[in-house]
Predicted model as a PDB file, atoms N, CA, C, CB and O in Angstrom, pLDDT in the B-factor column:
MODEL        1                                                                  
ATOM      1  N   MET A   1     -31.778  20.533 -24.679  1.00 52.00           N  
ATOM      2  CA  MET A   1     -30.650  21.373 -24.090  1.00 52.00           C  
ATOM      3  C   MET A   1     -29.595  20.594 -23.547  1.00 52.00           C  
ATOM      4  CB  MET A   1     -31.113  22.268 -23.019  1.00 52.00           C  
ATOM      5  O   MET A   1     -29.851  19.707 -22.732  1.00 52.00           O  
ATOM      6  N   ALA A   2     -28.324  20.857 -23.951  1.00 53.00           N  
ATOM      7  CA  ALA A   2     -27.031  20.094 -23.571  1.00 53.00           C  
ATOM      8  C   ALA A   2     -26.373  20.992 -22.558  1.00 53.00           C  
ATOM      9  CB  ALA A   2     -26.004  19.793 -24.874  1.00 53.00           C  
ATOM     10  O   ALA A   2     -26.382  22.223 -22.553  1.00 53.00           O  
ATOM     11  N   TYR A   3     -25.826  20.213 -21.739  1.00 56.00           N  
ATOM     12  CA  TYR A   3     -24.985  21.002 -20.686  1.00 56.00           C  
ATOM     13  C   TYR A   3     -23.668  20.920 -20.877  1.00 56.00           C  
ATOM     14  CB  TYR A   3     -25.182  20.591 -19.339  1.00 56.00           C  
ATOM     15  O   TYR A   3     -23.228  20.145 -21.727  1.00 56.00           O  
ATOM     16  N   ALA A   4     -22.860  21.687 -20.135  1.00 55.00           N  
ATOM     17  CA  ALA A   4     -21.337  21.626 -20.459  1.00 55.00           C  
ATOM     18  C   ALA A   4     -20.930  20.095 -19.840  1.00 55.00           C  
ATOM     19  CB  ALA A   4     -20.381  23.045 -19.633  1.00 55.00           C  
ATOM     20  O   ALA A   4     -20.103  19.410 -20.442  1.00 55.00           O  
ATOM     21  N   SER A   5     -21.415  19.732 -18.902  1.00 58.00           N  
ATOM     22  CA  SER A   5     -20.959  18.366 -17.920  1.00 58.00           C  
ATOM     23  C   SER A   5     -21.134  17.337 -19.222  1.00 58.00           C  
ATOM     24  CB  SER A   5     -22.230  17.900 -16.245  1.00 58.00           C  
ATOM     25  O   SER A   5     -20.275  16.461 -19.325  1.00 58.00           O  
ATOM     26  N   ASP A   6     -22.074  17.384 -20.110  1.00 59.00           N  
ATOM     27  CA  ASP A   6     -22.601  16.317 -21.128  1.00 59.00           C  
ATOM     28  C   ASP A   6     -21.400  16.139 -22.033  1.00 59.00           C  
ATOM     29  CB  ASP A   6     -24.006  16.798 -22.019  1.00 59.00           C  
ATOM     30  O   ASP A   6     -21.018  15.025 -22.393  1.00 59.00           O  
ATOM     31  N   ASP A   7     -20.794  17.316 -22.402  1.00 60.00           N  
ATOM     32  CA  ASP A   7     -19.785  17.257 -23.415  1.00 60.00           C  
ATOM     33  C   ASP A   7     -18.382  16.932 -22.721  1.00 60.00           C  
ATOM     34  CB  ASP A   7     -19.755  18.636 -24.223  1.00 60.00           C  
ATOM     35  O   ASP A   7     -17.498  16.432 -23.417  1.00 60.00           O  
ATOM     36  N   VAL A   8     -18.170  17.180 -21.474  1.00 58.00           N  
ATOM     37  CA  VAL A   8     -16.990  16.608 -20.663  1.00 58.00           C  
ATOM     38  C   VAL A   8     -17.150  15.034 -20.548  1.00 58.00           C  
ATOM     39  CB  VAL A   8     -16.939  17.290 -19.129  1.00 58.00           C  
ATOM     40  O   VAL A   8     -16.189  14.301 -20.784  1.00 58.00           O  
ATOM     41  N   THR A   9     -18.276  14.580 -20.212  1.00 61.00           N  
ATOM     42  CA  THR A   9     -18.592  13.033 -20.261  1.00 61.00           C  
ATOM     43  C   THR A   9     -18.333  12.308 -21.370  1.00 61.00           C  
ATOM     44  CB  THR A   9     -19.890  12.759 -20.057  1.00 61.00           C  
ATOM     45  O   THR A   9     -17.636  11.293 -21.391  1.00 61.00           O  
ATOM     46  N   SER A  10     -19.036  12.948 -22.560  1.00 64.00           N  
ATOM     47  CA  SER A  10     -18.689  12.357 -23.887  1.00 64.00           C  
ATOM     48  C   SER A  10     -17.072  12.285 -24.176  1.00 64.00           C  
ATOM     49  CB  SER A  10     -19.410  13.252 -25.027  1.00 64.00           C  
ATOM     50  O   SER A  10     -16.459  11.257 -24.467  1.00 64.00           O  
ATOM     51  N   ARG A  11     -16.605  13.394 -24.056  1.00 63.00           N  
ATOM     52  CA  ARG A  11     -15.156  13.145 -24.342  1.00 63.00           C  
ATOM     53  C   ARG A  11     -14.509  12.207 -23.415  1.00 63.00           C  
ATOM     54  CB  ARG A  11     -14.393  14.401 -24.307  1.00 63.00           C  
ATOM     55  O   ARG A  11     -13.592  11.533 -23.884  1.00 63.00           O  
ATOM     56  N   THR A  12     -14.813  12.053 -22.228  1.00 62.00           N  
ATOM     57  CA  THR A  12     -13.981  11.258 -21.292  1.00 62.00           C  
ATOM     58  C   THR A  12     -14.659   9.755 -21.757  1.00 62.00           C  
ATOM     59  CB  THR A  12     -14.177  11.764 -19.467  1.00 62.00           C  
ATOM     60  O   THR A  12     -13.873   8.808 -21.741  1.00 62.00           O  
ATOM     61  N   THR A  13     -15.834   9.527 -22.099  1.00 63.00           N  
ATOM     62  CA  THR A  13     -16.060   8.312 -22.614  1.00 63.00           C  
ATOM     63  C   THR A  13     -15.570   7.593 -23.892  1.00 63.00           C  
ATOM     64  CB  THR A  13     -17.142   8.325 -22.657  1.00 63.00           C  
ATOM     65  O   THR A  13     -15.428   6.391 -24.116  1.00 63.00           O  
ATOM     66  N   SER A  14     -15.315   8.871 -24.798  1.00 63.00           N  
ATOM     67  CA  SER A  14     -14.714   8.396 -26.105  1.00 63.00           C  
ATOM     68  C   SER A  14     -13.101   7.991 -25.844  1.00 63.00           C  
ATOM     69  CB  SER A  14     -14.863   9.664 -27.294  1.00 63.00           C  
ATOM     70  O   SER A  14     -12.547   7.017 -26.353  1.00 63.00           O  
ATOM     71  N   ARG A  15     -12.465   8.979 -24.918  1.00 63.00           N  
ATOM     72  CA  ARG A  15     -11.048   8.540 -24.548  1.00 63.00           C  
ATOM     73  C   ARG A  15     -11.025   7.324 -24.032  1.00 63.00           C  
ATOM     74  CB  ARG A  15     -10.386   9.369 -23.619  1.00 63.00           C  
ATOM     75  O   ARG A  15     -10.067   6.618 -24.348  1.00 63.00           O  
ATOM     76  N   TRP A  16     -12.028   6.787 -23.142  1.00 60.00           N  
ATOM     77  CA  TRP A  16     -12.128   5.538 -22.461  1.00 60.00           C  
ATOM     78  C   TRP A  16     -12.100   4.394 -23.349  1.00 60.00           C  
ATOM     79  CB  TRP A  16     -13.300   5.488 -21.682  1.00 60.00           C  
ATOM     80  O   TRP A  16     -11.340   3.430 -23.247  1.00 60.00           O  
ATOM     81  N   LEU A  17     -13.097   4.601 -24.331  1.00 61.00           N  
ATOM     82  CA  LEU A  17     -13.127   3.403 -25.480  1.00 61.00           C  
ATOM     83  C   LEU A  17     -12.154   3.376 -26.330  1.00 61.00           C  
ATOM     84  CB  LEU A  17     -14.246   3.405 -26.354  1.00 61.00           C  
ATOM     85  O   LEU A  17     -11.827   2.304 -26.841  1.00 61.00           O  
ATOM     86  N   LYS A  18     -11.535   4.511 -26.627  1.00 63.00           N  
ATOM     87  CA  LYS A  18     -10.267   4.435 -27.608  1.00 63.00           C  
ATOM     88  C   LYS A  18      -9.177   3.761 -26.918  1.00 63.00           C  
ATOM     89  CB  LYS A  18      -9.721   5.888 -28.089  1.00 63.00           C  
ATOM     90  O   LYS A  18      -8.405   3.137 -27.646  1.00 63.00           O  
ATOM     91  N   THR A  19      -8.969   3.757 -25.750  1.00 60.00           N  
ATOM     92  CA  THR A  19      -7.843   3.169 -25.057  1.00 60.00           C  
ATOM     93  C   THR A  19      -8.045   1.811 -24.442  1.00 60.00           C  
ATOM     94  CB  THR A  19      -7.432   4.054 -24.037  1.00 60.00           C  
ATOM     95  O   THR A  19      -7.139   1.249 -23.827  1.00 60.00           O  
ATOM     96  N   GLY A  20      -9.445   1.199 -24.641  1.00 59.00           N  
ATOM     97  CA  GLY A  20      -9.660   0.045 -24.275  1.00 59.00           C  
ATOM     98  C   GLY A  20     -10.116  -0.001 -22.794  1.00 59.00           C  
ATOM     99  O   GLY A  20     -10.098  -1.039 -22.132  1.00 59.00           O  
ATOM    100  N   GLY A  21     -10.507   1.145 -22.347  1.00 57.00           N  
ATOM    101  CA  GLY A  21     -10.882   1.283 -20.862  1.00 57.00           C  
ATOM    102  C   GLY A  21      -9.672   1.403 -19.824  1.00 57.00           C  
ATOM    103  O   GLY A  21      -9.860   1.366 -18.608  1.00 57.00           O  
ATOM    104  N   HIS A  22      -8.502   1.540 -20.371  1.00 56.00           N  
ATOM    105  CA  HIS A  22      -7.069   1.553 -19.623  1.00 56.00           C  
ATOM    106  C   HIS A  22      -6.698   3.237 -19.726  1.00 56.00           C  
ATOM    107  CB  HIS A  22      -5.721   0.403 -20.545  1.00 56.00           C  
ATOM    108  O   HIS A  22      -5.501   3.469 -19.895  1.00 56.00           O  
ATOM    109  N   GLY A  23      -7.387   4.136 -19.661  1.00 53.00           N  
ATOM    110  CA  GLY A  23      -6.913   5.278 -19.476  1.00 53.00           C  
ATOM    111  C   GLY A  23      -5.957   5.912 -20.429  1.00 53.00           C  
ATOM    112  O   GLY A  23      -6.200   5.785 -21.629  1.00 53.00           O  
ATOM    113  N   ASP A  24      -4.805   6.638 -20.017  1.00 53.00           N  
ATOM    114  CA  ASP A  24      -3.834   6.998 -21.297  1.00 53.00           C  
ATOM    115  C   ASP A  24      -2.887   5.860 -21.651  1.00 53.00           C  
ATOM    116  CB  ASP A  24      -2.870   8.325 -20.990  1.00 53.00           C  
ATOM    117  O   ASP A  24      -2.141   6.041 -22.613  1.00 53.00           O  
ATOM    118  N   GLY A  25      -2.838   4.934 -21.118  1.00 50.00           N  
ATOM    119  CA  GLY A  25      -1.913   3.806 -21.681  1.00 50.00           C  
ATOM    120  C   GLY A  25      -0.572   3.769 -21.202  1.00 50.00           C  
ATOM    121  O   GLY A  25      -0.151   2.750 -20.655  1.00 50.00           O  
ATOM    122  N   GLU A  26       0.063   4.667 -21.335  1.00 51.00           N  
ATOM    123  CA  GLU A  26       1.372   4.731 -20.721  1.00 51.00           C  
ATOM    124  C   GLU A  26       1.582   4.923 -19.405  1.00 51.00           C  
ATOM    125  CB  GLU A  26       2.023   5.592 -21.222  1.00 51.00           C  
ATOM    126  O   GLU A  26       2.642   4.522 -18.926  1.00 51.00           O  
ATOM    127  N   GLN A  27       0.566   5.601 -18.541  1.00 52.00           N  
ATOM    128  CA  GLN A  27       0.510   5.534 -16.954  1.00 52.00           C  
ATOM    129  C   GLN A  27       0.293   4.081 -16.717  1.00 52.00           C  
ATOM    130  CB  GLN A  27      -0.740   6.475 -16.220  1.00 52.00           C  
ATOM    131  O   GLN A  27       0.993   3.473 -15.907  1.00 52.00           O  
ATOM    132  N   ASP A  28      -0.653   3.506 -17.396  1.00 54.00           N  
ATOM    133  CA  ASP A  28      -1.359   2.154 -16.933  1.00 54.00           C  
ATOM    134  C   ASP A  28      -0.061   1.215 -17.075  1.00 54.00           C  
ATOM    135  CB  ASP A  28      -2.825   1.602 -18.002  1.00 54.00           C  
ATOM    136  O   ASP A  28       0.296   0.501 -16.138  1.00 54.00           O  
ATOM    137  N   ARG A  29       0.581   1.256 -18.227  1.00 64.00           N  
ATOM    138  CA  ARG A  29       1.584   0.191 -18.486  1.00 64.00           C  
ATOM    139  C   ARG A  29       2.568  -0.051 -17.557  1.00 64.00           C  
ATOM    140  CB  ARG A  29       2.236   0.409 -19.605  1.00 64.00           C  
ATOM    141  O   ARG A  29       2.971  -1.177 -17.265  1.00 64.00           O  
ATOM    142  N   HIS A  30       3.053   1.217 -16.978  1.00 68.00           N  
ATOM    143  CA  HIS A  30       4.138   1.152 -15.819  1.00 68.00           C  
ATOM    144  C   HIS A  30       3.645   1.182 -14.642  1.00 68.00           C  
ATOM    145  CB  HIS A  30       5.086   2.175 -15.797  1.00 68.00           C  
ATOM    146  O   HIS A  30       4.454   1.053 -13.723  1.00 68.00           O  
ATOM    147  N   GLY A  31       2.488   1.323 -14.369  1.00 70.00           N  
ATOM    148  CA  GLY A  31       1.840   1.307 -12.897  1.00 70.00           C  
ATOM    149  C   GLY A  31       2.158   3.060 -12.582  1.00 70.00           C  
ATOM    150  O   GLY A  31       2.870   3.835 -13.220  1.00 70.00           O  
ATOM    151  N   PRO A  32       1.401   3.274 -11.465  1.00 78.00           N  
ATOM    152  CA  PRO A  32       1.596   4.559 -10.785  1.00 78.00           C  
ATOM    153  C   PRO A  32       2.996   4.686 -10.214  1.00 78.00           C  
ATOM    154  CB  PRO A  32       0.572   4.730  -9.674  1.00 78.00           C  
ATOM    155  O   PRO A  32       3.581   3.729  -9.708  1.00 78.00           O  
ATOM    156  N   ALA A  33       3.538   5.967 -10.320  1.00 83.00           N  
ATOM    157  CA  ALA A  33       4.664   6.335  -9.713  1.00 83.00           C  
ATOM    158  C   ALA A  33       4.841   6.029  -8.163  1.00 83.00           C  
ATOM    159  CB  ALA A  33       4.768   7.664  -9.968  1.00 83.00           C  
ATOM    160  O   ALA A  33       4.014   6.523  -7.397  1.00 83.00           O  
ATOM    161  N   ARG A  34       5.833   5.270  -7.671  1.00 83.00           N  
ATOM    162  CA  ARG A  34       5.953   4.977  -6.063  1.00 83.00           C  
ATOM    163  C   ARG A  34       6.792   6.018  -5.462  1.00 83.00           C  
ATOM    164  CB  ARG A  34       6.647   3.503  -5.690  1.00 83.00           C  
ATOM    165  O   ARG A  34       7.855   6.270  -6.030  1.00 83.00           O  
ATOM    166  N   PRO A  35       6.462   6.696  -4.345  1.00 85.00           N  
ATOM    167  CA  PRO A  35       7.267   7.509  -3.697  1.00 85.00           C  
ATOM    168  C   PRO A  35       8.312   6.270  -3.173  1.00 85.00           C  
ATOM    169  CB  PRO A  35       6.444   8.493  -2.537  1.00 85.00           C  
ATOM    170  O   PRO A  35       8.019   5.083  -3.030  1.00 85.00           O  
ATOM    171  N   PRO A  36       9.769   7.002  -2.906  1.00 86.00           N  
ATOM    172  CA  PRO A  36      10.775   6.421  -2.306  1.00 86.00           C  
ATOM    173  C   PRO A  36      10.356   5.992  -0.961  1.00 86.00           C  
ATOM    174  CB  PRO A  36      11.879   7.258  -2.300  1.00 86.00           C  
ATOM    175  O   PRO A  36       9.498   6.576  -0.298  1.00 86.00           O  
ATOM    176  N   ARG A  37      11.171   4.672  -0.496  1.00 86.00           N  
ATOM    177  CA  ARG A  37      10.635   4.382   1.107  1.00 86.00           C  
ATOM    178  C   ARG A  37      11.511   4.972   2.056  1.00 86.00           C  
ATOM    179  CB  ARG A  37      10.568   2.783   1.540  1.00 86.00           C  
ATOM    180  O   ARG A  37      12.736   4.965   1.936  1.00 86.00           O  
ATOM    181  N   ASP A  38      10.870   5.495   3.021  1.00 92.00           N  
ATOM    182  CA  ASP A  38      11.628   6.043   4.265  1.00 92.00           C  
ATOM    183  C   ASP A  38      12.245   5.086   4.973  1.00 92.00           C  
ATOM    184  CB  ASP A  38      10.805   6.738   5.209  1.00 92.00           C  
ATOM    185  O   ASP A  38      11.599   4.238   5.589  1.00 92.00           O  
ATOM    186  N   VAL A  39      13.676   5.124   4.958  1.00 93.00           N  
ATOM    187  CA  VAL A  39      14.654   4.380   5.774  1.00 93.00           C  
ATOM    188  C   VAL A  39      14.486   4.063   7.074  1.00 93.00           C  
ATOM    189  CB  VAL A  39      15.712   4.949   5.787  1.00 93.00           C  
ATOM    190  O   VAL A  39      14.548   2.934   7.561  1.00 93.00           O  
ATOM    191  N   LYS A  40      14.192   5.459   7.827  1.00 95.00           N  
ATOM    192  CA  LYS A  40      14.020   5.491   9.270  1.00 95.00           C  
ATOM    193  C   LYS A  40      12.751   4.900   9.605  1.00 95.00           C  
ATOM    194  CB  LYS A  40      14.103   6.863   9.825  1.00 95.00           C  
ATOM    195  O   LYS A  40      12.690   4.285  10.670  1.00 95.00           O  
ATOM    196  N   LYS A  41      11.670   4.984   8.835  1.00 95.00           N  
ATOM    197  CA  LYS A  41      10.465   4.235   9.308  1.00 95.00           C  
ATOM    198  C   LYS A  41      10.698   2.774   9.230  1.00 95.00           C  
ATOM    199  CB  LYS A  41       9.218   4.590   8.492  1.00 95.00           C  
ATOM    200  O   LYS A  41      10.396   2.058  10.185  1.00 95.00           O  
ATOM    201  N   LEU A  42      11.296   2.217   7.982  1.00 95.00           N  
ATOM    202  CA  LEU A  42      11.485   0.843   7.913  1.00 95.00           C  
ATOM    203  C   LEU A  42      12.405   0.315   8.923  1.00 95.00           C  
ATOM    204  CB  LEU A  42      11.926   0.496   6.648  1.00 95.00           C  
ATOM    205  O   LEU A  42      12.174  -0.789   9.417  1.00 95.00           O  
ATOM    206  N   PHE A  43      13.464   1.027   9.290  1.00 96.00           N  
ATOM    207  CA  PHE A  43      14.306   0.577  10.539  1.00 96.00           C  
ATOM    208  C   PHE A  43      13.515   0.445  11.887  1.00 96.00           C  
ATOM    209  CB  PHE A  43      15.468   1.631  10.792  1.00 96.00           C  
ATOM    210  O   PHE A  43      13.725  -0.478  12.675  1.00 96.00           O  
ATOM    211  N   LEU A  44      12.612   1.410  12.090  1.00 97.00           N  
ATOM    212  CA  LEU A  44      11.780   1.452  13.118  1.00 97.00           C  
ATOM    213  C   LEU A  44      11.075   0.447  13.334  1.00 97.00           C  
ATOM    214  CB  LEU A  44      11.082   2.337  13.081  1.00 97.00           C  
ATOM    215  O   LEU A  44      11.116  -0.190  14.386  1.00 97.00           O  
ATOM    216  N   VAL A  45      10.167   0.119  12.129  1.00 97.00           N  
ATOM    217  CA  VAL A  45       9.322  -0.994  12.117  1.00 97.00           C  
ATOM    218  C   VAL A  45       9.809  -2.457  12.438  1.00 97.00           C  
ATOM    219  CB  VAL A  45       8.798  -0.991  10.900  1.00 97.00           C  
ATOM    220  O   VAL A  45       9.248  -3.332  13.098  1.00 97.00           O  
ATOM    221  N   PHE A  46      11.183  -2.467  11.690  1.00 97.00           N  
ATOM    222  CA  PHE A  46      11.846  -3.951  11.897  1.00 97.00           C  
ATOM    223  C   PHE A  46      12.439  -3.783  13.345  1.00 97.00           C  
ATOM    224  CB  PHE A  46      13.174  -4.398  10.655  1.00 97.00           C  
ATOM    225  O   PHE A  46      12.411  -4.794  14.047  1.00 97.00           O  
ATOM    226  N   GLY A  47      12.863  -2.871  13.768  1.00 98.00           N  
ATOM    227  CA  GLY A  47      13.404  -2.854  15.244  1.00 98.00           C  
ATOM    228  C   GLY A  47      12.552  -3.039  16.181  1.00 98.00           C  
ATOM    229  O   GLY A  47      12.836  -3.759  17.138  1.00 98.00           O  
ATOM    230  N   LEU A  48      11.412  -2.450  16.073  1.00 98.00           N  
ATOM    231  CA  LEU A  48      10.360  -2.489  17.167  1.00 98.00           C  
ATOM    232  C   LEU A  48       9.713  -3.990  17.150  1.00 98.00           C  
ATOM    233  CB  LEU A  48       9.155  -1.276  16.893  1.00 98.00           C  
ATOM    234  O   LEU A  48       9.294  -4.506  18.186  1.00 98.00           O  
ATOM    235  N   GLY A  49       9.663  -4.712  15.746  1.00 98.00           N  
ATOM    236  CA  GLY A  49       9.121  -6.049  15.640  1.00 98.00           C  
ATOM    237  C   GLY A  49       9.980  -7.048  16.248  1.00 98.00           C  
ATOM    238  O   GLY A  49       9.512  -8.027  16.830  1.00 98.00           O  
ATOM    239  N   LEU A  50      11.415  -6.797  16.110  1.00 98.00           N  
ATOM    240  CA  LEU A  50      12.535  -7.410  16.902  1.00 98.00           C  
ATOM    241  C   LEU A  50      12.288  -7.501  18.278  1.00 98.00           C  
ATOM    242  CB  LEU A  50      13.754  -6.697  16.756  1.00 98.00           C  
ATOM    243  O   LEU A  50      12.107  -8.550  18.896  1.00 98.00           O  
ATOM    244  N   LEU A  51      12.285  -6.317  18.756  1.00 98.00           N  
ATOM    245  CA  LEU A  51      12.069  -6.025  20.308  1.00 98.00           C  
ATOM    246  C   LEU A  51      10.858  -6.743  20.799  1.00 98.00           C  
ATOM    247  CB  LEU A  51      11.868  -4.437  20.627  1.00 98.00           C  
ATOM    248  O   LEU A  51      10.975  -7.382  21.845  1.00 98.00           O  
ATOM    249  N   SER A  52       9.741  -6.721  20.199  1.00 98.00           N  
ATOM    250  CA  SER A  52       8.474  -7.324  20.598  1.00 98.00           C  
ATOM    251  C   SER A  52       8.682  -8.825  20.522  1.00 98.00           C  
ATOM    252  CB  SER A  52       7.266  -6.848  19.684  1.00 98.00           C  
ATOM    253  O   SER A  52       8.224  -9.571  21.387  1.00 98.00           O  
ATOM    254  N   TRP A  53       9.325  -9.230  19.558  1.00 98.00           N  
ATOM    255  CA  TRP A  53       9.669 -10.948  19.524  1.00 98.00           C  
ATOM    256  C   TRP A  53      10.428 -11.357  20.636  1.00 98.00           C  
ATOM    257  CB  TRP A  53      10.575 -11.465  18.227  1.00 98.00           C  
ATOM    258  O   TRP A  53      10.083 -12.335  21.298  1.00 98.00           O  
ATOM    259  N   VAL A  54      11.537 -10.627  20.930  1.00 98.00           N  
ATOM    260  CA  VAL A  54      12.408 -11.067  22.145  1.00 98.00           C  
ATOM    261  C   VAL A  54      11.434 -10.982  23.476  1.00 98.00           C  
ATOM    262  CB  VAL A  54      13.832  -9.999  22.321  1.00 98.00           C  
ATOM    263  O   VAL A  54      11.091 -11.912  24.205  1.00 98.00           O  
ATOM    264  N   ALA A  55      11.165  -9.874  23.552  1.00 98.00           N  
ATOM    265  CA  ALA A  55      10.156  -9.631  24.821  1.00 98.00           C  
ATOM    266  C   ALA A  55       9.182 -10.685  25.186  1.00 98.00           C  
ATOM    267  CB  ALA A  55       9.279  -8.416  24.588  1.00 98.00           C  
ATOM    268  O   ALA A  55       8.932 -11.087  26.322  1.00 98.00           O  
ATOM    269  N   THR A  56       8.600 -11.127  23.919  1.00 98.00           N  
ATOM    270  CA  THR A  56       7.642 -12.154  24.283  1.00 98.00           C  
ATOM    271  C   THR A  56       8.391 -13.468  24.485  1.00 98.00           C  
ATOM    272  CB  THR A  56       6.536 -12.299  23.199  1.00 98.00           C  
ATOM    273  O   THR A  56       8.115 -14.168  25.459  1.00 98.00           O  
ATOM    274  N   TYR A  57       9.326 -13.832  23.609  1.00 98.00           N  
ATOM    275  CA  TYR A  57      10.065 -15.028  23.873  1.00 98.00           C  
ATOM    276  C   TYR A  57      10.861 -15.268  25.584  1.00 98.00           C  
ATOM    277  CB  TYR A  57      11.211 -14.963  22.647  1.00 98.00           C  
ATOM    278  O   TYR A  57      11.005 -16.259  26.299  1.00 98.00           O  
ATOM    279  N   VAL A  58      11.153 -14.140  25.692  1.00 97.00           N  
ATOM    280  CA  VAL A  58      11.713 -14.129  27.261  1.00 97.00           C  
ATOM    281  C   VAL A  58      10.661 -14.546  28.468  1.00 97.00           C  
ATOM    282  CB  VAL A  58      12.212 -12.542  27.628  1.00 97.00           C  
ATOM    283  O   VAL A  58      10.738 -15.352  29.395  1.00 97.00           O  
ATOM    284  N   GLY A  59       9.561 -13.550  27.989  1.00 97.00           N  
ATOM    285  CA  GLY A  59       8.318 -13.648  28.924  1.00 97.00           C  
ATOM    286  C   GLY A  59       7.796 -15.215  29.015  1.00 97.00           C  
ATOM    287  O   GLY A  59       7.464 -15.751  30.072  1.00 97.00           O  
ATOM    288  N   MET A  60       7.785 -15.813  27.806  1.00 97.00           N  
ATOM    289  CA  MET A  60       7.134 -17.327  27.540  1.00 97.00           C  
ATOM    290  C   MET A  60       8.284 -18.052  28.327  1.00 97.00           C  
ATOM    291  CB  MET A  60       6.948 -17.916  25.675  1.00 97.00           C  
ATOM    292  O   MET A  60       7.839 -18.839  29.162  1.00 97.00           O  
ATOM    293  N   LEU A  61       9.577 -17.984  28.270  1.00 96.00           N  
ATOM    294  CA  LEU A  61      10.512 -18.677  28.783  1.00 96.00           C  
ATOM    295  C   LEU A  61      10.225 -18.372  30.460  1.00 96.00           C  
ATOM    296  CB  LEU A  61      11.966 -18.236  28.117  1.00 96.00           C  
ATOM    297  O   LEU A  61      10.092 -19.302  31.255  1.00 96.00           O  
ATOM    298  N   GLU A  62      10.179 -17.453  30.720  1.00 96.00           N  
ATOM    299  CA  GLU A  62      10.071 -17.196  32.421  1.00 96.00           C  
ATOM    300  C   GLU A  62       8.677 -17.948  32.768  1.00 96.00           C  
ATOM    301  CB  GLU A  62       9.967 -15.283  32.943  1.00 96.00           C  
ATOM    302  O   GLU A  62       8.689 -18.655  33.776  1.00 96.00           O  
ATOM    303  N   LEU A  63       7.474 -17.856  32.017  1.00 96.00           N  
ATOM    304  CA  LEU A  63       6.299 -18.346  32.326  1.00 96.00           C  
ATOM    305  C   LEU A  63       6.561 -20.071  32.571  1.00 96.00           C  
ATOM    306  CB  LEU A  63       5.249 -17.907  31.112  1.00 96.00           C  
ATOM    307  O   LEU A  63       6.204 -20.734  33.545  1.00 96.00           O  
ATOM    308  N   VAL A  64       7.201 -20.472  31.519  1.00 95.00           N  
ATOM    309  CA  VAL A  64       7.549 -21.985  31.489  1.00 95.00           C  
ATOM    310  C   VAL A  64       8.289 -22.475  32.839  1.00 95.00           C  
ATOM    311  CB  VAL A  64       8.546 -22.292  30.189  1.00 95.00           C  
ATOM    312  O   VAL A  64       7.930 -23.398  33.571  1.00 95.00           O  
ATOM    313  N   GLU A  65       9.333 -21.687  32.977  1.00 94.00           N  
ATOM    314  CA  GLU A  65      10.121 -21.793  33.998  1.00 94.00           C  
ATOM    315  C   GLU A  65       9.563 -21.802  35.443  1.00 94.00           C  
ATOM    316  CB  GLU A  65      10.956 -20.853  33.834  1.00 94.00           C  
ATOM    317  O   GLU A  65       9.953 -22.490  36.387  1.00 94.00           O  
ATOM    318  N   SER A  66       8.609 -20.926  35.412  1.00 94.00           N  
ATOM    319  CA  SER A  66       7.990 -20.827  36.791  1.00 94.00           C  
ATOM    320  C   SER A  66       7.066 -21.956  37.156  1.00 94.00           C  
ATOM    321  CB  SER A  66       7.210 -19.550  36.916  1.00 94.00           C  
ATOM    322  O   SER A  66       6.898 -22.315  38.321  1.00 94.00           O  
ATOM    323  N   ASN A  67       6.379 -22.588  35.955  1.00 93.00           N  
ATOM    324  CA  ASN A  67       5.243 -23.580  36.128  1.00 93.00           C  
ATOM    325  C   ASN A  67       6.068 -24.873  36.448  1.00 93.00           C  
ATOM    326  CB  ASN A  67       4.206 -23.739  34.722  1.00 93.00           C  
ATOM    327  O   ASN A  67       5.578 -25.771  37.133  1.00 93.00           O  
ATOM    328  N   MET A  68       7.336 -24.943  35.933  1.00 91.00           N  
ATOM    329  CA  MET A  68       7.868 -26.160  36.033  1.00 91.00           C  
ATOM    330  C   MET A  68       8.431 -26.464  37.655  1.00 91.00           C  
ATOM    331  CB  MET A  68       8.999 -26.218  34.907  1.00 91.00           C  
ATOM    332  O   MET A  68       8.640 -27.606  38.065  1.00 91.00           O  
ATOM    333  N   GLY A  69       8.578 -25.556  38.261  1.00 73.00           N  
ATOM    334  CA  GLY A  69       9.013 -25.872  39.672  1.00 73.00           C  
ATOM    335  C   GLY A  69       8.899 -24.617  40.690  1.00 73.00           C  
ATOM    336  O   GLY A  69       9.224 -24.747  41.870  1.00 73.00           O  
TER     337      GLY A  69                                                      
ENDMDL                                                                          
END                                                                             
């Protein structure tokens, strides 16, 4: 007795074999569609990274200065 899922599986397998295991072909050739980048998040990441770098640099300068004298 054949089940409905067997039919779906065989159709999916035959499509996979026809395309060489790469699905539809058109989608895989150009890759998945990428959403646009959020400029605000990008600005925040770079801004916070810069702030972190400056704070670390100033802290290390103060530490070295306090150890020298």
